[in-house]
N, C-alpha and C positions, 0 to 999 in steps of 0.2 A: 547933538554934537558928541562925537566919539573921541574922548580924550584918552591918552595913554598914560594914566597915572601909574600903572603897574611897572612900566619900563623905568620911569624915573625913581620909583620906590626902590627897585632892585639896584639901580646904579648908586643911589644915595646910601643904601645899606652896605654895599661893598666899600664905598668911600669911608663910611663910619667904621667898619671893621679894620680897614687898613690904617686909618689915623689913630684909632685907639691902641692898637698893638704897636704902632711906631712910637707913639708918645709915652706909653707906659713901660715899654721894654727898655728904654734908654739905650737902644742899639745905636742911635745916632749921637748920643750925648756923652760927654766925659763924666767922670765920677761926680764932680761938682760943677754943674753947668753955670756959666756966667755970660753976661752981655747978650749978644744976639741969639745965642743958643736958648736962653730962657724965653725970649720972645717967640722963637720958633716952636718951642714945646708948648707954650700957651696957645699959639695959633692952632697947633695940631689938636690940643685938648678941646678947645671950643668948637673946632670944626667937627670933631667927633660928636659932641653933644647936639649941635645944630643938625648935622646930617642924620643922626639917629632919630631925632624927633620928627624931622621932615619926612623921612622914609616911612615912619609909622603912620603919619597923617596921610601921606599919599597912598599907602596900602589900604587904609581905612576907606578913602575915597574910591579906590578901585573896587573894593568889596561892595560899597554902597551903590556904585554905578553898574555893578554886575558885569565887570569886564571879564572876558574869556582868558584862559591860559593860567599858567602856574606862576608867572612872575609876581603876581600880587601876594603870593605866600612866602616869597623869599625874604622880604624885610623882617617880618616877625620871627622867622626861623633864625636868621643871622643874629638878630638882637637877643633872642633867647640863648643861642650858643655863646655869645659874648658874656651874658650874665652867668651862664653855667660855668664858663672858664674862671670868671672872677669868684664865684661861689666856691668852686673847688680849690682855688688858690687860697681863699680865706680859711677854708677848713684845714688845708695843709699848714698854714701859719699857726692856727690854734693848736693843732696836734703837735707841731714841733715845739711850741712854747711849753707844752706839758712835759717835754723831755728835760727842760731846764730845771724843773722843780723836783 
């Protein structure tokens, strides 16, 4: 049976990237979110986690089943890029804290 794990892996990784940057950038939220905005941000945050984990699992299954094409490589690349952005942000925060002392 030929399943297309790689296609769903790529779709979920793109959903993961969109939801993480939407929920962490506070582009849609006011300075201090309240009420339904808090619920929306929580939904976006947990959607990011679930979509990221599922995309990596489906990518692993695509490699295991030896599916053809490049789509199976997209999920790990997108997840690594997200982690790189957060690592660079953390380094920037640490360096800027050094200027305070």
